[in-house]
MDAnalysis code that builds the backbone (N, CA, C; Angstrom):
import MDAnalysis as mda
import numpy as np

u = mda.Universe.empty(396, n_residues=132, atom_resindex=np.repeat(np.arange(132), 3), trajectory=True)
u.add_TopologyAttr("name", ["N", "CA", "C"] * 132)
u.add_TopologyAttr("resid", np.arange(1, 133))
u.add_TopologyAttr("resname", ["UNK", "UNK", "UNK", "UNK", "UNK", "UNK", "UNK", "UNK", "UNK", "UNK", "UNK", "UNK", "UNK", "UNK", "UNK", "UNK", "UNK", "UNK", "UNK", "UNK", "UNK", "UNK", "UNK", "UNK", "UNK", "UNK", "UNK", "UNK", "UNK", "UNK", "UNK", "UNK", "UNK", "UNK", "UNK", "UNK", "UNK", "UNK", "UNK", "UNK", "UNK", "UNK", "UNK", "UNK", "UNK", "UNK", "UNK", "UNK", "UNK", "UNK", "UNK", "UNK", "UNK", "UNK", "UNK", "UNK", "UNK", "UNK", "UNK", "UNK", "UNK", "UNK", "UNK", "UNK", "UNK", "UNK", "UNK", "UNK", "UNK", "UNK", "UNK", "UNK", "UNK", "UNK", "UNK", "UNK", "UNK", "UNK", "UNK", "UNK", "UNK", "UNK", "UNK", "UNK", "UNK", "UNK", "UNK", "UNK", "UNK", "UNK", "UNK", "UNK", "UNK", "UNK", "UNK", "UNK", "UNK", "UNK", "UNK", "UNK", "UNK", "UNK", "UNK", "UNK", "UNK", "UNK", "UNK", "UNK", "UNK", "UNK", "UNK", "UNK", "UNK", "UNK", "UNK", "UNK", "UNK", "UNK", "UNK", "UNK", "UNK", "UNK", "UNK", "UNK", "UNK", "UNK", "UNK", "UNK", "UNK", "UNK", "UNK", "UNK"])
u.atoms.positions = np.array([
    [38.501, 30.249, -14.994],
    [38.314, 28.903, -14.712],
    [37.224, 28.752, -14.458],
    [36.225, 27.961, -14.949],
    [34.731, 27.518, -14.459],
    [34.583, 26.785, -13.303],
    [34.110, 26.567, -12.441],
    [33.371, 26.394, -11.068],
    [32.042, 26.363, -11.042],
    [31.604, 25.255, -9.957],
    [30.269, 24.818, -9.588],
    [30.163, 25.053, -8.242],
    [29.093, 25.781, -7.989],
    [29.266, 26.205, -6.484],
    [28.184, 25.156, -5.832],
    [28.040, 24.372, -4.851],
    [26.825, 23.309, -4.717],
    [26.619, 23.601, -3.675],
    [25.337, 24.429, -3.291],
    [24.847, 24.886, -1.734],
    [23.687, 23.255, -1.213],
    [24.508, 22.854, -0.113],
    [23.559, 21.989, 0.589],
    [23.183, 22.508, 1.718],
    [21.706, 21.698, 1.908],
    [20.438, 22.158, 2.991],
    [20.712, 20.940, 3.792],
    [20.783, 21.818, 5.134],
    [20.648, 20.392, 6.173],
    [19.307, 19.871, 6.665],
    [18.290, 19.902, 5.727],
    [16.965, 18.934, 6.164],
    [16.586, 19.743, 7.304],
    [15.588, 18.597, 7.928],
    [14.955, 19.209, 9.123],
    [16.103, 18.746, 10.305],
    [16.979, 17.985, 10.075],
    [17.787, 17.668, 11.411],
    [18.789, 18.995, 11.200],
    [18.884, 20.158, 10.470],
    [19.669, 20.830, 10.614],
    [19.490, 22.391, 11.105],
    [20.386, 23.446, 11.123],
    [19.816, 24.713, 11.333],
    [19.398, 25.683, 10.382],
    [19.242, 25.252, 9.164],
    [18.868, 25.931, 7.849],
    [17.481, 25.419, 7.711],
    [16.577, 24.672, 8.461],
    [15.030, 24.365, 8.448],
    [14.248, 25.695, 7.857],
    [14.034, 25.442, 6.325],
    [13.427, 27.067, 5.835],
    [11.968, 27.165, 6.373],
    [11.400, 26.421, 6.531],
    [10.023, 26.643, 7.252],
    [10.041, 26.955, 8.479],
    [11.098, 27.227, 9.326],
    [10.786, 27.453, 10.648],
    [11.837, 28.866, 10.865],
    [11.793, 29.360, 9.730],
    [12.630, 30.690, 9.553],
    [11.319, 31.826, 9.495],
    [11.743, 32.955, 10.409],
    [10.359, 34.046, 10.167],
    [10.785, 35.021, 8.883],
    [9.424, 35.219, 8.741],
    [9.808, 36.283, 7.142],
    [10.648, 36.696, 6.916],
    [10.917, 37.556, 8.343],
    [11.704, 38.391, 8.158],
    [13.609, 37.980, 8.028],
    [13.682, 37.240, 8.558],
    [14.930, 36.076, 8.393],
    [15.196, 35.793, 6.816],
    [14.092, 35.315, 6.500],
    [14.170, 34.865, 4.942],
    [14.156, 35.864, 4.011],
    [13.687, 36.977, 4.352],
    [13.768, 38.187, 3.294],
    [15.617, 38.883, 3.586],
    [15.855, 38.708, 4.565],
    [17.439, 39.186, 4.865],
    [18.615, 38.135, 4.220],
    [17.829, 36.843, 4.247],
    [18.713, 36.263, 3.417],
    [18.575, 35.875, 2.057],
    [17.648, 36.285, 1.670],
    [17.237, 36.455, 0.213],
    [18.132, 37.734, -0.278],
    [18.073, 38.820, 0.287],
    [18.622, 40.018, 0.028],
    [20.223, 39.624, 0.149],
    [20.862, 39.201, 0.830],
    [22.164, 39.207, 0.972],
    [22.680, 37.947, -0.179],
    [21.761, 36.775, -0.740],
    [21.929, 35.871, -2.058],
    [21.843, 36.854, -2.982],
    [20.690, 37.579, -2.673],
    [20.502, 38.302, -4.328],
    [21.637, 39.269, -4.428],
    [22.403, 39.964, -3.500],
    [23.436, 40.707, -3.587],
    [24.799, 40.177, -4.110],
    [24.827, 39.087, -3.705],
    [25.729, 38.203, -3.889],
    [25.673, 37.823, -5.716],
    [24.565, 37.668, -5.946],
    [24.177, 37.040, -7.135],
    [24.081, 38.430, -8.161],
    [23.815, 39.620, -7.960],
    [24.103, 40.624, -8.513],
    [25.170, 41.205, -8.810],
    [26.210, 40.733, -7.612],
    [27.630, 41.223, -7.850],
    [28.227, 40.318, -9.033],
    [28.320, 38.913, -8.972],
    [28.542, 38.334, -9.766],
    [28.064, 38.480, -11.520],
    [26.777, 38.780, -11.713],
    [26.143, 39.229, -12.705],
    [27.115, 40.407, -12.985],
    [27.391, 41.285, -12.854],
    [27.678, 42.626, -12.951],
    [29.288, 42.715, -13.414],
    [30.170, 41.670, -13.100],
    [31.334, 41.216, -13.045],
    [31.396, 40.278, -13.953],
    [30.539, 39.835, -14.677],
    [30.481, 38.720, -15.991],
    [31.006, 37.329, -15.457],
    [30.948, 37.125, -14.306],
    [31.271, 35.651, -13.593],
    [30.222, 34.699, -13.440],
    [29.102, 34.895, -13.002],
    [27.620, 34.117, -13.317],
    [27.494, 33.607, -14.438],
    [27.359, 32.164, -14.471],
    [26.964, 31.677, -16.004],
    [25.393, 31.133, -15.537],
    [25.116, 30.783, -14.436],
    [23.586, 30.134, -14.077],
    [23.914, 29.962, -12.835],
    [22.480, 29.728, -12.322],
    [22.136, 29.408, -11.095],
    [20.860, 29.278, -11.098],
    [20.692, 27.857, -9.974],
    [19.481, 27.799, -9.972],
    [19.113, 26.847, -8.726],
    [17.843, 27.221, -7.634],
    [17.424, 26.537, -6.908],
    [17.177, 25.052, -7.474],
    [16.666, 23.961, -6.442],
    [16.492, 22.633, -6.400],
    [15.214, 22.364, -5.552],
    [14.046, 21.599, -5.872],
    [13.358, 21.331, -5.360],
    [13.656, 20.157, -4.446],
    [12.975, 19.838, -3.117],
    [13.510, 18.991, -1.967],
    [13.716, 17.392, -2.943],
    [14.658, 16.949, -1.667],
    [14.064, 15.555, -1.957],
    [13.229, 14.615, -2.500],
    [11.671, 15.087, -1.929],
    [10.564, 14.434, -1.950],
    [9.957, 14.393, -3.398],
    [10.660, 15.313, -4.398],
    [10.540, 15.383, -5.822],
    [11.640, 14.446, -6.468],
    [12.533, 14.189, -5.466],
    [13.642, 13.505, -6.588],
    [13.487, 12.119, -7.118],
    [14.139, 11.783, -8.147],
    [13.802, 10.537, -9.001],
    [15.209, 10.263, -9.020],
    [15.760, 9.179, -8.751],
    [16.909, 8.059, -9.126],
    [16.816, 7.100, -9.878],
    [17.542, 7.057, -11.239],
    [17.519, 6.440, -12.271],
    [18.589, 5.638, -12.463],
    [18.482, 4.038, -12.230],
    [19.777, 3.075, -12.899],
    [19.073, 2.229, -14.026],
    [20.376, 2.532, -14.935],
    [20.027, 1.137, -16.025],
    [21.167, 0.458, -16.714],
    [20.981, -0.712, -16.373],
    [21.924, -1.506, -16.768],
    [22.234, -1.804, -18.437],
    [21.317, -0.862, -19.606],
    [21.730, -1.060, -20.758],
    [20.902, -1.914, -21.184],
    [19.741, -2.837, -20.361],
    [19.381, -3.613, -21.007],
    [17.981, -3.556, -20.052],
    [16.511, -3.764, -20.678],
    [15.498, -3.862, -20.069],
    [15.007, -2.458, -19.948],
    [14.047, -2.586, -18.978],
    [13.588, -1.315, -18.242],
    [14.306, -0.467, -17.199],
    [14.693, 0.973, -17.214],
    [15.274, 1.567, -16.133],
    [14.464, 1.373, -14.882],
    [15.370, 1.177, -13.984],
    [14.636, 1.481, -12.656],
    [14.402, 2.809, -12.080],
    [13.535, 3.002, -11.435],
    [13.176, 4.350, -11.147],
    [12.860, 4.461, -9.877],
    [13.423, 5.307, -8.633],
    [13.143, 5.257, -7.170],
    [12.640, 6.530, -7.119],
    [11.544, 6.601, -6.327],
    [11.170, 7.887, -5.647],
    [11.798, 8.494, -4.590],
    [12.034, 9.958, -4.197],
    [12.193, 9.686, -2.939],
    [10.944, 10.493, -1.951],
    [11.018, 10.905, -0.688],
    [12.417, 11.163, -0.230],
    [12.899, 10.043, 0.566],
    [14.106, 10.549, 0.991],
    [14.985, 9.366, 1.513],
    [15.214, 9.660, 2.765],
    [14.478, 8.789, 3.315],
    [14.718, 8.789, 4.869],
    [15.959, 9.219, 5.592],
    [17.083, 8.310, 4.996],
    [18.372, 7.968, 5.323],
    [19.192, 9.432, 5.294],
    [18.520, 10.788, 4.378],
    [19.103, 11.664, 4.267],
    [18.917, 13.007, 5.249],
    [20.260, 13.511, 5.427],
    [20.148, 13.955, 6.439],
    [20.478, 15.724, 5.687],
    [21.317, 15.592, 4.330],
    [21.609, 16.794, 3.815],
    [20.923, 16.707, 2.224],
    [20.744, 17.887, 1.828],
    [20.435, 17.150, -0.055],
    [21.097, 18.698, -0.451],
    [21.148, 18.454, -2.158],
    [21.897, 19.366, -2.835],
    [20.331, 20.671, -2.923],
    [20.834, 21.665, -2.120],
    [19.577, 22.373, -2.486],
    [19.422, 23.751, -3.833],
    [20.790, 23.548, -4.349],
    [20.654, 24.410, -5.708],
    [22.565, 24.725, -6.092],
    [22.600, 25.687, -7.340],
    [23.963, 25.643, -7.350],
    [24.058, 26.794, -8.039],
    [25.053, 27.324, -7.916],
    [25.711, 28.647, -8.735],
    [26.866, 28.165, -9.914],
    [27.042, 28.382, -11.598],
    [27.858, 27.965, -11.956],
    [28.819, 29.355, -12.258],
    [29.783, 29.822, -12.039],
    [30.401, 30.954, -12.299],
    [31.935, 30.579, -13.105],
    [32.205, 31.297, -13.424],
    [33.751, 31.544, -14.279],
    [34.703, 32.830, -13.803],
    [35.628, 32.345, -12.827],
    [36.331, 33.101, -12.309],
    [37.719, 33.195, -12.368],
    [38.392, 33.846, -12.358],
    [39.887, 33.843, -12.194],
    [40.720, 33.033, -11.576],
    [40.268, 32.355, -10.611],
    [40.813, 31.493, -9.907],
    [40.260, 30.642, -8.775],
    [40.654, 29.606, -8.219],
    [40.178, 28.960, -7.089],
    [39.653, 30.020, -6.071],
    [40.966, 30.387, -5.856],
    [40.381, 31.422, -4.539],
    [39.421, 32.257, -4.866],
    [39.366, 32.927, -5.967],
    [37.780, 33.441, -5.930],
    [36.669, 32.617, -5.728],
    [36.647, 31.553, -6.270],
    [35.434, 30.688, -6.105],
    [35.246, 30.620, -4.721],
    [36.371, 30.038, -3.845],
    [36.101, 29.888, -2.615],
    [35.502, 31.473, -1.667],
    [36.033, 32.449, -2.029],
    [35.666, 33.656, -1.614],
    [34.151, 33.692, -1.729],
    [34.009, 33.361, -2.938],
    [32.444, 33.585, -3.243],
    [31.483, 32.690, -2.415],
    [31.675, 31.097, -2.414],
    [31.599, 30.344, -1.220],
    [31.523, 30.936, -0.039],
    [32.270, 31.312, 0.182],
    [32.645, 31.881, 1.479],
    [31.066, 32.997, 1.881],
    [31.164, 33.763, 1.138],
    [29.819, 34.730, 1.275],
    [28.384, 34.351, 1.297],
    [28.619, 33.102, 0.845],
    [27.349, 32.490, 0.632],
    [27.055, 31.738, 1.664],
    [27.939, 31.062, 2.157],
    [28.110, 30.377, 3.292],
    [27.345, 31.288, 4.543],
    [27.925, 32.341, 4.555],
    [27.862, 33.101, 5.682],
    [26.730, 34.017, 5.751],
    [25.839, 33.490, 4.740],
    [24.438, 34.605, 4.543],
    [23.723, 34.610, 5.680],
    [22.897, 35.403, 6.064],
    [22.338, 35.180, 7.326],
    [21.179, 34.229, 7.682],
    [20.859, 34.006, 8.711],
    [19.843, 32.870, 8.671],
    [18.806, 33.194, 10.122],
    [18.395, 32.402, 10.774],
    [17.587, 32.752, 11.628],
    [18.507, 34.201, 12.687],
    [17.425, 34.954, 13.269],
    [18.352, 35.752, 13.773],
    [19.336, 36.535, 13.113],
    [19.323, 36.632, 12.009],
    [20.816, 37.214, 11.362],
    [22.227, 36.569, 11.757],
    [22.366, 35.724, 12.103],
    [23.265, 34.747, 12.460],
    [23.793, 34.232, 10.853],
    [24.858, 33.918, 10.479],
    [25.394, 33.107, 9.227],
    [25.120, 31.428, 9.448],
    [24.140, 31.222, 8.397],
    [23.860, 29.800, 7.911],
    [25.478, 29.056, 8.408],
    [26.138, 29.329, 7.772],
    [27.505, 28.672, 7.934],
    [27.180, 27.337, 7.095],
    [26.272, 26.948, 6.386],
    [26.005, 26.102, 5.200],
    [26.794, 25.777, 4.685],
    [26.993, 24.346, 4.178],
    [28.491, 23.603, 3.703],
    [28.015, 24.105, 2.040],
    [29.019, 24.644, 1.124],
    [29.102, 24.925, 0.159],
    [30.156, 24.370, -1.057],
    [30.375, 23.264, -1.738],
    [31.316, 22.669, -2.272],
    [31.494, 23.599, -3.537],
    [32.720, 23.599, -3.575],
    [33.500, 24.495, -4.675],
    [33.996, 23.057, -5.871],
    [33.617, 22.925, -6.767],
    [34.288, 22.228, -7.646],
    [34.170, 22.450, -9.279],
    [35.707, 22.325, -9.465],
    [35.955, 22.785, -11.233],
    [35.223, 21.899, -12.025],
    [34.894, 22.744, -13.098],
    [34.162, 22.055, -14.272],
    [34.998, 21.313, -14.936],
    [34.900, 20.337, -15.235],
    [35.984, 19.603, -16.347],
    [35.772, 20.145, -17.568],
    [37.214, 20.230, -18.093],
    [37.264, 20.696, -19.415],
    [38.104, 19.980, -20.302],
    [38.205, 20.024, -21.808],
    [38.808, 18.977, -22.568],
    [40.107, 18.715, -22.059],
    [41.317, 19.751, -21.485],
    [42.059, 19.549, -21.033],
    [42.353, 18.838, -20.057],
    [41.489, 18.663, -19.059],
    [41.846, 17.780, -17.905],
    [41.453, 16.116, -18.242],
    [40.554, 16.175, -19.407],
    [40.361, 14.796, -19.744],
    [41.402, 13.937, -20.485],
    [42.370, 15.015, -20.819],
    [43.599, 14.560, -21.604],
    [44.747, 14.009, -20.687],
    [44.442, 14.247, -19.353],
    [45.485, 14.174, -18.486],
    [45.603, 12.832, -17.996],
])
């Protein structure tokens, strides 16, 4: 079953503000995430993964089907956290997806302490789900 693991970033108000991390802490976190990425690749579970730019580069588009779409720029001052990236995986069970999300959440942060960042685990819809 396919799942998307959505990695949120707490932003300036949270404990994962990356520009405040030491080079050593960034390296340790990157190595931990890289090890997870490598394992998922070797097991054939990783379908894709990407980091996203911050909300300052985001555009929100709305359109009512007539006229010109409305495009709103970021950043959004009311945003306390934002989607930082995702991993698309294909695993045997929800339990495996949760296991991967837990390892990702526990990746080291400042001082080697786990970041405990929020990771959403969301099933990817398939045709059988649309028929229900």
